[in-house]
N, C-alpha and C positions, 0 to 999 in steps of 0.2 A: 322816334317816331309813333309811337302808341298813344303819346301823352297828345300829340298834333292831332292825330286822329280824332279822339273824343272831343278833342277840342273842336273841330270841324264837324263833324257830326252834331253836337251841342250848339252850334253856332246859329243864330236866327238872320244874321246878315253876311254880305259877301266878305271873305279874305280882306278886301280891297278897304270896306269903309268900316272896318273894325274902330272903335274907340273905346275911350276909359271906361264908358258905363256898360260896355258890353264885359269888359274882364272884370270890373265889379260883381256884374251878375255872376259871373262865370264863378270867381272865387266865393261868393253866396250859394253858388248851385253845391259845388265841390265841398264845403264845409256842412251842407244838408245832409250829405252823404257819409258825414261825419267822419272822412278822413282828417288825416293827421298834417298838422302844421307842415311838417317836412315833405309829407306827398302833394299838398297844394304849393308849395314854393316849386319843386319837381316841374310842375306845370307850368306854372309861369318862368322858371327858366326855360324852357323847352318854347314858349310861346315868345318871350323878348329875342331869344336865340335864330327862331325862325325870319321873324320880321327884321331882324338887323341883317340877315341873309339876303332876305330881300330889296333892303336898301342898299346892301354893299355889292353883292353880286349879281342880281336883277336888275338895277337902275330904279327901281321903282320908289317914286321918292312920297313915300308916306311916314308920318310921323308915328315912331314905337308907341301901340299903343299899353303897353306894360311897364309902368312909371316905375324907379328902383323903391319907394315906399310903399307899394304892394305886398312887398315881402311878409309873410305871416312870421311874430316872434315864437321859434321855436323854442320848446322846454326844455333846460338841460336837465340831464339826471344829477340827481345828488349822491355827493361824494360816499361812497361804502366803507364802511371801517369793521374791522374786526373785534368781536366783544370779547371778554376777559379770557373766559375758558375759551374763546379760540385761540388767542394769542396765546396761550398754555398749551395747546393741542400741536399748535405748529409747532415751536421750540422744542417740545418733546421729543419729535421726530430727527430734529440737528444734533448730529453726533459732532460732526465734522467742526474743530475749531474757527477755520477759517471762515465757513459759510455762517457759526455761529455770530461772530465778529459783524460781518458781511448784514444779515438782517438784524441783528440788534443797533447798531448806528442809523438803520434804515429807521428803525423802530421810535427809536429814544431820541437822533437828532433831525429825523423829518428829509433826509438828504433823498434827492432823486438817484436814480438809476446811473444815470451818466454821471452823477456827482461820484456816487460810490465808487464806480468804475475807473475816473480819472484822478483818486483821491493819492496823493501823493507825503509821500514821508515828510517832506518842509510844512506841508498844511496841517497835522496833528500836533498838538501841544497836550501830551499826556499828562505832564505837571500840572500844566494850569487848566486842565480839563476842559478844551473848547477845540475848535476844529475850523479852521480858514476856508472858505468855502470858493474858489478863484472860479471866475466866467461860467458863474452856474448862467439859470434859464435869462435869455438877456443880456448874456456877458455882464450880468451884476454878482457884486463879490459879497459876502457875508459872513458872520461868524455863527456858531452854534456850538451847544456847549453840551459836554459828557455826562451821562448819569451814571452812578454807580456800579449798576450791572453792565451797561455798555463797555467801562472802563476797564474792568475784570475783565471781560472777553477778547476786548484788544489786547491787554497784554498778554492773554494765554495764547492768542494766536502768533504773538511777536515773538513769543518763546518758541515758539513750534517751526518758525517759519525757519527755512534755511538762509544761510547770509548769501545776500545777492547785493551785486550794485544795483539793481534796479529801483529805480526811483519811485516807483509805483507803490502805493500799499498793499493791495490786495493781489496777488500772485496767482497763478496756476498751480496746483500742485503735484500734478504728475502727469504722464504722457509726454508726446511729441514737445509740446508748447510748457514743457515743467520749466518754473522760472520766469514766463512772460506776465504781463499785468493781462487777468481777467479781463474778458469783453465783458459789454452792454449785455451780449444774447448770452454768454455764459454766466452770466447773473442770473437772467430772465430760465434760462434752462434748471438751473437750479433750484428756484422758486418754484417751476412747473412739477419736479421731482417730489420736494418736500409737500407742496399741496395736495398732490394725488395720494401722497403715503398717509396724510392727516384728515383726508377727506376733505378738503375744503376748495372753493370756490374763490380763489384768490389771486393778486398778481403784486410783484413788488411796489406798486404805488398806491396797495391797500395799507400799506405800512404806514408811509406819510399822512393818509387819512386819518389813520388809526391816531396816530400821535397829538394831531391835530386837535381829535375829538376827544380824547383824553385830557389835553391839556385844558380842553375849556369846562370839562365835566369836573374840573380839580379846582376850577375859578381862574385862572388865567385870563388876560383881558386880549380883546382882541387885536390890538396894535401889537401886542408883542409874539402875541402867535403870526400875526403876518409878517414882522421881521425874521422870526425864526426860519418860517417857511420861505420867505424872500419873494414872496408876493407883490407886484405890485400895486395892484388896487386891493382896496380895505375889502370892496363887494365880493370878490373872489374869496377872501379868509369868513367873508360874511355868511357863504354857505354852507359852512359845519354848523352855525346856530340854528340850520332847520333839522338838521340830524342829531343833535344834541339837545333830547329832552332831559335828560337826566340837570344840566346847568338850570334850563327854565322852570324846572319842577323845583329846584334849590332856591333860586333867586324868587321866585313866585311864594312860595312858606316864608322864605326871611321877610318879604316884602309884606306879607297879607299879616303876621304878624303882628308889625307895626302899627298896619291899618286899624287891626282889632282894637289894641291896646289904648291908640288914639281917641277910639268910638266908642268905647267902652266906658259907662259911667262910674 
């Protein structure tokens, strides 16, 4: 209601006679106040909803002056990732073999937290060094590969893991639910514990972002990274190029060296 109140106070005409021109002027007014796109869109949503109400409930047969295309494009935050020293700092705090294996495959394989919790024995092929992700985001399957250090951690965990008929890979280690599959929230709580211990502001998803950025910096092409992460659209993967300055720097110096050689007499 506060948004509508501000709109009504600003409005130079009656509610019934508002047209597209007034809405566009109001958008300019809000932008001149340096409000964020998200805030402006909240105003527009309130005004659109108000006119929908007048039409549907009060029977006021006027065209809604707020068109769908008026919403401003909101900037998406760039994916955050851990620097090498932060990765080392995190894993220095993890002594539990199960947790070491969980967070290492999230870092090296780019698994989402739900994919990690749902991982089953039949999905992990240690000899072939690959993991079959079934029914990932968007109900898509994909294959990811296991690095040497992740393989070592997975084997160490399996050797310690109590024998169980449970098909899920990662189990609760103690307490009332010992031997049961660890939940998404259980994994999140472990990350919160280690993040606090390492004095880092991170979540599980930062490990996935870190993998993508590290691979890009190492020279891997975007399409391959897209396949590993299970992105439907390449534009989603391209967001990592905006934070991966090392890759840009390498590409620049490699290219500029060729340019200089060609232009030098």
